C-alpha positions as CSV (number, residue, x, y, z in Angstrom):
1,M,-19.2,-16.1,-21.5
2,D,-19.3,-13.1,-23.8
3,K,-17.0,-10.3,-22.9
4,D,-19.7,-7.7,-23.2
5,S,-22.3,-9.6,-21.3
6,K,-23.9,-8.2,-18.1
7,S,-22.7,-11.1,-16.0
8,W,-19.1,-10.5,-17.1
9,N,-19.5,-6.8,-16.3
10,I,-20.6,-7.6,-12.8
11,I,-17.8,-10.1,-12.3
12,S,-15.3,-7.6,-13.7
13,W,-16.4,-4.8,-11.3
14,T,-16.4,-7.2,-8.4
15,F,-12.8,-8.4,-9.0
16,G,-11.7,-4.8,-9.8
17,L,-13.1,-3.3,-6.6
18,L,-11.8,-6.3,-4.6
19,F,-8.3,-5.9,-5.8
20,L,-8.5,-2.2,-5.3
21,V,-9.4,-2.6,-1.7
22,I,-6.7,-5.3,-1.2
23,G,-4.2,-2.9,-2.8
24,I,-5.2,0.0,-0.5
25,L,-5.0,-2.2,2.6
26,N,-1.6,-3.6,1.5
27,L,-0.4,-0.1,0.8
28,F,-1.1,1.2,4.3
29,L,-0.9,-1.9,6.5
30,I,1.8,-4.2,4.9
31,H,4.1,-2.6,2.4
32,P,3.9,-0.3,-0.7
33,V,5.2,-2.8,-3.2
34,P,2.3,-5.4,-3.0
35,G,-0.1,-2.5,-2.6
36,I,1.0,-1.0,-5.9
37,F,0.9,-4.4,-7.5
38,Y,-2.7,-5.0,-6.5
39,L,-3.7,-1.5,-7.5
40,A,-2.2,-2.1,-11.0
41,V,-4.0,-5.5,-11.2
42,S,-7.3,-3.8,-10.3
43,L,-7.0,-1.6,-13.4
44,F,-7.2,-4.6,-15.7
45,Y,-10.5,-5.6,-14.2
46,L,-12.3,-2.3,-13.9
47,P,-14.4,-2.2,-17.2
48,P,-13.8,1.5,-18.3
49,I,-10.0,1.3,-17.7
50,S,-9.8,-2.3,-19.2
51,K,-11.5,-1.1,-22.4
52,A,-9.2,1.9,-22.7
53,I,-6.1,-0.4,-22.2
54,E,-7.5,-2.8,-24.8
55,K,-8.1,0.0,-27.3
56,R,-4.6,1.4,-26.7
57,L,-2.8,-1.9,-27.0
58,G,-5.0,-3.4,-29.7
59,F,-5.6,-6.7,-28.1
60,S,-7.5,-8.1,-25.2
61,I,-6.9,-10.7,-22.5
62,P,-9.4,-13.7,-22.8
63,V,-12.1,-13.7,-20.2
64,W,-11.3,-17.2,-18.9
65,L,-7.7,-16.2,-18.3
66,K,-8.8,-13.1,-16.3
67,I,-11.0,-15.2,-14.2
68,A,-8.4,-17.9,-13.6
69,F,-5.8,-15.3,-12.7
70,A,-8.1,-13.5,-10.3
71,L,-9.0,-16.7,-8.5
72,L,-5.3,-17.7,-8.3
73,L,-4.4,-14.3,-7.0
74,L,-7.2,-14.3,-4.4
75,W,-6.2,-17.8,-3.2
76,A,-2.6,-16.7,-2.8
77,T,-3.6,-13.5,-1.0
78,L,-6.0,-15.1,1.4
79,A,-4.1,-18.3,2.0
80,V,-0.6,-17.2,2.5
81,G,-0.5,-13.4,2.2
82,D,0.8,-11.1,4.8
83,L,-2.5,-9.2,4.8
84,M,-4.4,-12.3,6.0
85,E,-1.9,-12.9,8.8
86,Y,-2.3,-9.2,9.9
87,L,-6.1,-9.3,9.8
88,E,-6.3,-12.7,11.5
89,D,-6.1,-11.1,14.9
90,Y,-9.1,-8.9,14.2
91,I,-11.4,-11.6,12.6
C-alpha cells in the first residue's frame, strides 16, 4: 500500500480520530496518563501532523508497522483496558 494513496489516507484518518476519541475518554473517565498516551499516539496517525513530524525528523514509519501497531493497541484497549470495563455497564 502506497503511503500517499487515498486508501491509506482514509485508514490513517480513521485510526487517528479513533485514538483521539479514546484518548479524550480516557482523559476524563479513567486517568490522565493513558489519555495523554492515546492523544500522543493519535498525532502519528493524523495525516497533516504525521507529515510534519516526518519532515521534522527526516524519516517515516512504515505503513505496515503503523497498521500493526494500531491493531495491537486497539486489541489491548478493547480487550483488557479500563475504558472497556467502564463502558461495559452502558453497552
